[in-house]
C-alpha positions in Angstrom: 58.2 -35.6 -3.2 58.9 -34.7 -6.9 60.1 -38.1 -7.8 59.5 -41.4 -6.1 63.1 -42.7 -5.8 64.9 -39.3 -5.3 67.4 -39.2 -2.5 70.7 -37.5 -2.5 74.0 -37.9 -0.9 73.2 -35.4 1.9 70.1 -37.6 2.9 72.2 -40.7 3.2 74.7 -38.8 5.3 71.9 -37.5 7.5 70.7 -40.9 8.1 74.1 -42.4 8.6 75.0 -40.0 11.1 71.8 -40.5 13.0 72.2 -44.3 12.9 75.7 -44.0 14.5 74.4 -42.0 17.4 75.3 -43.6 20.8 71.8 -43.0 22.2 70.3 -45.4 19.5 72.9 -48.0 20.2 72.4 -47.8 23.9 68.8 -48.8 24.2 68.7 -51.8 26.6 66.0 -53.6 24.6 68.0 -53.8 21.3 70.9 -55.6 20.2 73.4 -53.6 18.0 74.5 -55.1 14.8 78.1 -55.0 16.3 77.0 -57.8 18.9 75.5 -60.0 16.3 77.6 -63.2 15.5 77.1 -66.0 13.1 75.2 -69.0 14.6 73.1 -67.1 17.0 69.5 -68.1 17.1 66.4 -66.0 17.4 62.8 -65.6 16.1 60.8 -63.3 13.9 57.2 -62.2 14.5 54.7 -61.7 11.6 51.1 -62.5 10.4 50.6 -65.7 8.5 47.0 -65.4 8.3 44.2 -63.3 9.7 45.3 -60.5 12.0 47.0 -62.4 14.7 50.8 -62.6 14.9 52.8 -65.9 15.0 56.6 -66.5 15.2 59.2 -68.4 13.3 62.8 -69.3 14.2 65.9 -68.0 12.5 69.5 -68.6 12.8 72.2 -65.8 11.8 74.5 -66.7 9.0 76.7 -63.5 8.8 76.9 -59.9 8.7 77.4 -58.0 5.5 79.0 -54.6 6.2 77.9 -51.6 4.3 75.6 -53.4 2.2 73.9 -50.0 1.5 75.4 -46.6 2.2 76.1 -46.7 6.0 73.9 -49.6 6.4 74.9 -53.1 7.2 72.8 -56.3 6.4 72.4 -59.4 8.6 72.0 -62.6 6.8 69.8 -65.2 8.3 68.3 -68.7 7.5 64.9 -70.1 8.8 64.3 -73.8 9.5 60.4 -73.2 10.0 58.5 -75.7 7.8 56.3 -72.9 6.6 59.3 -70.9 5.5 61.1 -73.9 3.9 58.0 -74.3 1.8 57.4 -70.6 0.9 60.8 -68.9 1.1 61.2 -65.3 2.3 57.8 -63.8 1.7 56.8 -60.4 0.2 54.8 -58.7 2.8 56.9 -60.0 5.8 59.0 -56.7 5.3 59.4 -55.1 8.8 58.8 -58.4 10.6 60.7 -57.9 13.9 63.7 -60.3 14.6 64.6 -60.8 18.1 67.9 -62.6 19.5 67.9 -63.3 23.3 64.9 -61.2 23.7 66.4 -58.1 22.2 65.3 -56.5 19.0 67.9 -56.8 16.2 66.0 -55.4 13.2 63.5 -56.1 10.5 63.3 -58.7 8.0 63.7 -56.7 4.8 65.6 -58.4 2.1 65.5 -61.8 0.3 66.9 -63.6 -2.8 64.9 -64.5 -5.9 64.5 -68.0 -7.0 66.6 -69.2 -4.0 66.0 -72.8 -2.9 66.5 -72.2 0.9 64.7 -69.4 3.1 67.7 -67.1 3.5 67.0 -63.4 4.0 68.5 -60.1 5.2 67.8 -58.0 8.2 67.8 -54.1 8.4 69.6 -53.2 11.6 67.2 -51.4 14.0 69.6 -48.6 14.5 69.2 -47.6 10.9 65.3 -47.7 11.4 65.4 -45.6 14.7 67.3 -42.9 12.5 64.3 -42.7 10.2 62.0 -42.8 13.3 63.8 -39.8 14.8 63.0 -37.7 11.8 60.0 -35.4 12.4 56.6 -35.0 10.6 57.3 -32.3 7.9 54.0 -31.0 6.6 55.7 -27.7 5.7 57.7 -29.5 2.7 54.5 -31.4 1.5 52.2 -30.0 -1.3 50.0 -27.1 0.3 48.5 -23.9 -0.6 51.4 -21.4 -0.5 52.4 -18.5 -2.9 55.9 -18.7 -4.5 57.9 -15.6 -5.2 58.6 -15.9 -9.0 57.7 -17.9 -12.0 60.3 -19.4 -14.5 62.1 -17.0 -16.5 61.9 -15.8 -20.2 60.9 -18.2 -23.0 60.7 -21.0 -20.4 57.8 -19.2 -18.7 56.0 -19.0 -22.2 56.5 -22.6 -22.8 55.1 -23.4 -19.3 52.0 -21.5 -20.1 51.4 -22.7 -23.7 52.7 -26.3 -23.3 51.3 -27.2 -19.9 54.4 -26.5 -17.9 56.4 -29.2 -19.8 55.4 -31.4 -16.9 54.5 -35.1 -17.1 52.2 -36.5 -14.3 54.2 -39.8 -14.2 57.6 -40.7 -13.0 60.1 -42.5 -15.3 58.6 -45.7 -16.1 60.1 -48.5 -13.8 59.2 -52.1 -14.3 58.9 -54.1 -11.0 61.3 -56.7 -12.2 63.9 -54.3 -13.1 64.2 -52.4 -9.8 66.9 -54.7 -8.3 69.6 -57.0 -9.7 68.1 -60.4 -9.9 71.1 -62.2 -8.5 71.7 -60.2 -5.3 70.0 -59.7 -1.9 66.9 -57.6 -2.8 64.4 -55.7 -0.9 61.2 -57.8 -0.5 59.1 -54.7 -1.5 55.7 -54.2 -0.3 53.2 -56.2 -2.4 50.5 -53.9 -3.7 47.2 -55.2 -2.6 44.7 -54.4 -5.6 41.1 -54.8 -5.6 38.3 -53.4 -7.7 40.9 -52.8 -10.7 41.2 -54.6 -13.8 44.3 -56.1 -15.5 45.1 -53.0 -17.5 44.9 -50.7 -14.5 46.8 -53.0 -12.4 49.7 -53.1 -14.9 49.5 -49.3 -15.2 50.1 -48.9 -11.5 52.8 -51.5 -11.4 54.7 -49.9 -14.2 54.1 -46.3 -12.6 55.0 -47.1 -9.0 57.5 -49.9 -9.4 55.5 -52.1 -7.0 54.5 -55.8 -7.5 50.8 -56.0 -7.4 48.9 -58.9 -5.5 45.1 -59.4 -6.2 43.6 -58.8 -2.8 40.6 -57.1 -1.3 39.1 -54.4 0.9 38.3 -56.4 3.9 34.8 -57.2 2.5 33.9 -53.4 2.3 35.7 -50.3 1.3 38.6 -49.3 3.5 36.9 -47.7 6.6 37.7 -45.0 9.1 39.1 -46.0 12.4 36.2 -44.0 14.2 33.7 -46.8 13.2 36.1 -49.7 14.4 37.4 -51.0 17.6 40.6 -49.3 19.1 43.8 -50.7 17.8 46.8 -51.4 20.0 49.7 -51.9 17.7 52.5 -54.4 18.2 55.6 -55.6 16.4 54.6 -58.2 13.8 51.3 -56.7 12.9 50.2 -56.3 9.4 50.1 -52.8 8.0 49.1 -51.2 4.7 49.7 -47.8 3.1 46.4 -46.8 1.6 46.7 -45.2 -2.0 43.2 -45.7 -3.1 40.0 -46.8 -1.2 36.4 -47.1 -2.1 35.0 -49.1 -5.1 38.5 -49.4 -6.1 41.3 -50.2 -3.5 45.2 -50.1 -3.7 47.3 -50.5 -0.7 51.0 -51.7 -0.4 51.4 -54.1 2.6 54.1 -55.0 5.0 54.8 -55.4 8.7 55.3 -53.3 11.7 58.7 -53.7 13.5 58.6 -51.5 16.4 56.0 -49.5 18.5 56.9 -46.5 20.6 55.9 -43.1 21.7 54.1 -42.1 24.9 50.8 -43.5 23.6 52.2 -46.1 21.2 51.7 -43.6 18.5 55.1 -44.0 16.7 55.6 -46.9 14.5 58.5 -48.2 12.3 57.8 -50.6 9.4 59.0 -52.4 6.3 62.9 -52.2 6.9 63.3 -50.6 3.5 61.6 -47.9 1.5 58.2 -48.2 -0.2 58.5 -45.4 -2.9 61.6 -43.6 -1.6 59.6 -40.3 -1.4 61.1 -39.0 1.9 58.7 -36.7 3.8 55.2 -38.1 3.3 51.6 -37.9 4.4 49.8 -41.1 3.2 47.2 -42.9 5.2 48.0 -46.2 6.8 45.6 -48.9 7.8 45.7 -52.2 9.8 45.2 -55.2 7.5 44.2 -58.8 7.2 46.3 -61.5 5.7 44.2 -63.9 3.6 46.8 -66.3 2.8 50.5 -66.6 1.7 50.9 -67.4 -2.0 54.0 -69.7 -2.5 56.1 -69.0 -5.6 59.3 -70.2 -6.8 60.4 -66.4 -7.6 58.9 -64.6 -4.5 56.1 -65.7 -2.3 53.6 -62.8 -1.3 51.0 -62.3 1.3 47.6 -61.7 0.0 46.1 -59.1 2.2 43.3 -56.4 2.5 43.6 -53.0 4.2 40.9 -52.7 7.1 40.5 -49.2 8.9 42.7 -46.1 8.4 44.8 -45.6 11.4 47.0 -42.8 10.8 49.8 -41.8 8.3 53.1 -42.5 6.9 55.3 -39.6 7.7 58.7 -40.6 6.3 59.5 -43.0 3.5 63.4 -43.7 3.6 66.1 -46.2 2.7 65.9 -48.1 5.9 62.3 -47.9 7.0 59.0 -46.2 6.6 57.9 -44.1 9.7 54.3 -44.1 10.9 52.2 -42.0 13.3 48.8 -43.0 14.6 48.1 -39.4 15.8 48.4 -37.9 12.4 45.8 -37.9 9.7 46.4 -37.9 6.0 44.0 -36.2 3.3 42.4 -38.2 0.5 40.9 -36.7 -2.6 37.3 -37.9 -3.8 37.2 -39.1 -7.2 34.1 -40.1 -9.2 34.8 -41.9 -12.5 31.9 -42.5 -14.9 32.0 -44.7 -18.1 29.4 -44.3 -20.8 29.8 -47.4 -23.0 29.2 -47.3 -26.7 26.2 -49.9 -26.5 23.0 -48.1 -25.6 21.8 -51.0 -23.7 24.8 -50.9 -21.2 23.8 -48.5 -18.4 26.6 -45.9 -17.3 28.9 -47.3 -14.7 29.8 -45.1 -11.9 32.7 -45.6 -9.5 33.4 -43.7 -6.3 36.9 -43.7 -4.8 39.3 -41.7 -2.8 43.0 -41.3 -3.8 46.1 -40.2 -1.6 47.4 -36.7 -2.1 50.9 -36.4 -3.6 52.6 -34.3 -6.2 53.3 -37.3 -8.6 50.8 -39.7 -6.8 47.5 -38.1 -7.2 47.5 -37.7 -11.0 48.7 -41.1 -11.5 46.2 -42.7 -9.1 43.4 -40.7 -10.6 44.5 -41.8 -14.1 44.5 -45.4 -13.0 40.8 -45.3 -12.2 40.1 -43.9 -15.6 42.2 -46.7 -17.2 40.3 -49.3 -15.0 36.7 -48.0 -16.1 37.9 -47.9 -19.7 39.4 -51.3 -19.5 36.3 -52.8 -17.8 33.8 -51.4 -20.1 35.4 -50.4 -23.3 37.3 -53.5 -24.5 35.6 -53.6 -27.9 38.3 -54.0 -30.6 36.7 -51.8 -33.2 36.5 -48.2 -34.3 35.7 -46.0 -31.3 35.7 -42.4 -30.5 36.5 -41.5 -26.7 35.4 -38.2 -25.2 36.9 -37.6 -21.9 35.8 -34.7 -19.6 37.5 -33.8 -16.3 36.0 -31.6 -13.7 38.6 -30.7 -11.2 37.4 -28.8 -8.2 40.2 -26.7 -6.6 40.8 -23.8 -4.3 43.4 -21.3 -5.1 44.4 -18.0 -3.3 41.5 -16.4 -5.0 38.8 -19.0 -3.8 37.3 -22.1 -5.2 36.8 -22.8 -8.8 36.4 -25.7 -11.2 38.9 -26.6 -13.9 37.2 -28.2 -16.8 39.1 -30.3 -19.3 37.8 -31.9 -22.5 39.6 -34.2 -24.8 38.4 -36.4 -27.8 40.3 -39.0 -29.6 39.7 -41.6 -32.1 41.0 -45.3 -31.9 40.8 -47.6 -35.0 41.0 -50.9 -33.0 39.7 -50.1 -29.5 40.4 -47.7 -26.8 44.0 -47.3 -25.7 43.1 -46.8 -22.0 46.7 -45.9 -21.0 46.9 -43.2 -23.6 43.8 -41.6 -22.2 45.0 -41.9 -18.7 48.1 -40.0 -19.5 46.1 -37.4 -21.2 45.5 -33.6 -20.4 43.5 -34.2 -17.4 46.4 -36.0 -15.5 48.7 -33.3 -17.0 46.7 -30.4 -15.7 46.4 -31.9 -12.4 50.1 -32.3 -12.1 50.4 -28.6 -13.1 48.0 -27.6 -10.2 50.3 -29.3 -7.7 53.6 -28.3 -9.1 53.8 -24.9 -10.6 55.9 -21.7 -9.9 53.0 -19.7 -8.2 51.1 -21.9 -5.5 49.9 -25.4 -4.9 46.1 -25.7 -5.6 44.0 -27.3 -3.0 42.3 -30.3 -4.6 38.8 -30.8 -3.3 37.7 -33.5 -5.8 37.6 -34.9 -9.3 34.9 -35.9 -11.6 36.0 -37.7 -14.7 33.6 -39.0 -17.3 34.5 -41.0 -20.4 31.9 -41.3 -23.3 32.5 -43.8 -26.0 30.8 -44.0 -29.5 31.2 -46.6 -32.4 32.3 -44.2 -35.1 35.2 -43.0 -37.2 34.9 -39.1 -37.6 38.4 -38.5 -38.8 39.7 -36.4 -41.7 43.4 -36.5 -42.5 44.8 -33.3 -44.0 47.1 -34.5 -46.9 48.0 -31.3 -48.4 47.4 -27.5 -48.9 47.9 -25.6 -52.1 47.5 -21.9 -52.8 45.2 -21.3 -55.6 46.5 -17.8 -56.4 49.7 -17.3 -58.2 50.5 -13.8 -56.8 49.7 -12.7 -53.2 49.3 -9.0 -52.4 48.8 -7.5 -48.9 45.1 -7.3 -48.1 44.2 -10.0 -50.5 41.6 -12.7 -49.8 43.6 -15.9 -50.8 42.1 -19.2 -51.2 43.7 -22.4 -49.9 42.9 -25.8 -51.6 42.6 -28.4 -48.8 42.9 -32.0 -49.9 41.3 -34.2 -47.0 41.0 -38.0 -46.8 38.5 -39.6 -44.6 39.2 -42.8 -42.6 37.7 -44.9 -45.3 40.1 -43.4 -47.8 37.7 -41.3 -49.8 39.4 -37.9 -50.6 37.8 -34.5 -51.5 39.0 -30.9 -51.8 37.7 -27.9 -50.1 38.5 -24.2 -50.3 39.6 -22.1 -47.4 39.7 -18.3 -47.8 42.3 -16.2 -45.6 42.8 -12.5 -45.5 46.4 -11.5 -45.9 47.0 -8.6 -43.4 47.0 -5.2 -45.1 50.4 -4.2 -43.5 52.2 -7.4 -44.6 53.7 -6.0 -47.9 57.2 -7.0 -48.8 57.1 -9.7 -45.9 57.7 -13.4 -45.9 54.8 -15.0 -44.2 54.1 -18.6 -43.3 50.6 -20.1 -43.5 49.9 -23.1 -41.4 46.8 -25.5 -41.3 46.2 -28.0 -38.6 43.6 -29.6 -36.3 42.4 -27.8 -33.3 44.2 -30.2 -30.8 47.6 -29.1 -32.4 47.3 -25.4 -32.0 47.0 -23.3 -28.8 45.5 -19.8 -28.5 47.9 -17.1 -27.7 47.8 -16.1 -24.0 49.5 -13.4 -21.9 52.4 -14.8 -19.6 50.5 -16.0 -16.3 51.3 -14.0 -13.3 49.2 -16.3 -10.9 47.9 -19.9 -10.5 44.5 -18.7 -11.8 46.1 -17.1 -15.0 47.8 -20.3 -15.5 44.6 -22.4 -15.1 42.9 -20.0 -17.5 45.8 -20.7 -20.1 45.5 -24.4 -19.6 41.9 -24.4 -20.1 41.9 -22.2 -23.2 42.0 -24.6 -26.1 40.5 -25.0 -29.6 37.8 -27.9 -30.1 39.1 -31.1 -31.3 36.6 -30.9 -34.3 38.1 -27.7 -35.8 40.4 -26.7 -38.4 43.0 -23.8 -37.3 44.5 -21.7 -40.1 47.2 -19.4 -39.0 49.3 -16.6 -40.9 52.6 -16.0 -39.1 54.5 -12.8 -40.1 58.1 -11.8 -39.7 57.2 -9.2 -37.1 57.2 -10.1 -33.5 54.9 -9.2 -30.5 55.4 -9.5 -26.7 53.7 -11.6 -24.3 53.8 -9.9 -20.9 52.2 -10.4 -17.4 49.9 -7.4 -18.3 48.6 -8.8 -21.5 49.6 -9.5 -25.2 51.1 -6.7 -27.3 50.9 -8.4 -30.7 51.6 -5.3 -33.0 54.8 -3.1 -32.0 57.2 -1.1 -34.1 60.7 -2.6 -34.0 62.2 0.0 -32.0 59.5 -0.2 -29.3 59.7 -4.0 -29.3 63.5 -3.8 -28.4 62.8 -1.2 -25.8 60.1 -3.1 -24.0 61.9 -6.5 -24.4 65.1 -5.1 -22.6 63.9 -3.5 -19.4 66.5 -5.0 -17.2 64.2 -8.0 -16.2 64.3 -11.5 -17.9 60.8 -12.1 -17.1 59.1 -9.0 -18.1 58.1 -10.1 -21.7 58.6 -13.0 -24.1 58.7 -12.5 -27.8 56.3 -14.3 -30.2 55.6 -14.2 -33.9 52.7 -12.0 -34.8 49.8 -13.9 -36.3 46.4 -13.8 -37.8 44.1 -16.8 -37.2 40.9 -18.3 -38.3 39.3 -21.3 -36.6 36.7 -23.3 -38.5 34.4 -25.9 -36.8 34.3 -29.4 -38.5 32.1 -32.4 -38.3 35.2 -34.6 -37.7 38.4 -34.8 -36.0 41.4 -33.3 -38.0 44.7 -35.0 -38.2 47.8 -33.6 -39.9 49.6 -30.3 -40.3 50.9 -28.6 -43.5 52.7 -25.2 -44.1 53.2 -22.9 -46.9 56.0 -20.1 -47.0 55.4 -17.2 -49.4 56.4 -13.6 -50.0 53.8 -10.9 -50.0 53.7 -8.3 -52.7 52.5 -4.7 -52.1 48.8 -3.8 -51.9 47.0 -3.8 -55.2 46.5 -0.5 -56.9 43.2 -0.1 -58.7 42.7 2.5 -61.3 40.3 5.4 -60.7 37.1 5.4 -62.8 36.9 7.9 -65.6 35.0 11.2 -64.9 33.1 13.0 -67.6 
């Protein structure tokens, strides 16, 4: 589940082969697509309001062969007055369609802006192919040790730059997912409650789902243990629970088919939700409040009720559900401390679904929501965000603490903070080359203050004309505060004694732009230590880089090595034994303000100064 819409040719071939099996086509209670003819009449079953199902009549227009790889589409029209008014409705995805008492497939497609209620059906044989796939917990994120890390310099980049990983998939706007003029999946309207506009847009962009302001059934999405037993049937409303609690997010659709010895197997939607393949996300029964008609795409307004099982497959033709399988959720507490002292802290308690890409994105959306609700002031503000991520690795439980501080001149950019280091490190915990950490919970706190503690480093200048090895040199720093006032300060640095006849580079920057040197990680715990090891945002970091190189190994840092030893150790027959890095001398100076800007000087170092011995009488 590394990207939401990843599926390969091999996956299509597998589903196509399964869909063509004689056993699926021979079931007496279904009508294969080969038997469907234009003019045939039947009916669909769905929920128009509440939790009870209702039916509407349909008539087959034609069959479109190979509409998708190895998948046909059956076009139909409905004359039901409700459908004539609303058209094909988002949330009806999965509504079973019957002809002569036999199940043909699921309502799954529609046209945007069409004047008549014309839609498309996914053949049930393609959906059975998804239902025949097993629950695959072995390929889902879990705590297992991998054999090796990435090689060479890539391993060093992983450690120093946070794995070169983003917690979010490539941005996909809901309106850009399918061609506007063609038959398109209805999608699963993402019922959202307890989230503001900013967080809702954030999730819509991230997940590629169309949001619909819904609810949570009057209370937080509950556990099935506290609710009456549920007997599922085709046409029931079903939601996939991504967030529950004070905030709730649950894409909604319809059950197509119920099977298994105890009715524990369900097929729904008739198309993919996120295209994630093997999955383990909670599902819930749902209540439909109303259908909202639209000239573009009408949608069901719904609320998830009680968790009833898990979505185990998310494929082209359907999602496969099991009521006898449970799915984990991660507790997340989000606290906002507003800049106004009279505003009490706001605390939100939620749970998010588990997924390599999903969990960081969903957790970030809760932070975005808290900031959007209580930090909308369009003025100069400083935001300090602290994440406490409780995890268990193969060495035992620990808490990862991440702190960031940023200045915003015209109000908080909630999305920028949502995509910050906390989400990045959470993604690294779930996707690295050592093991997958077990997330036990997340606590995230955003503290805001009206202030502008920012200094811009405009230039640096060497006060000394000549630089000798071992000298204490003075750097003149020109700094400008946010209001435009400038001042000059002097920073003293010691040139290494053994840097004679070398070219060195002096770099001065803020603490956020520099990373402490670390050994190459040999375990997830080492990686966590590296990711946590940062300089304060309110600090100035001055570094002298030398021509000579050192080695970062899994056994530690070897910063000072003769060239012959360096070459010997760097070529030991393994590309992962060590990574070269420039030798350095560094000074970190605490500052009262955040530092922006970076400047570099290059200079040649002369031999160490010689001082004349005093005269002796």
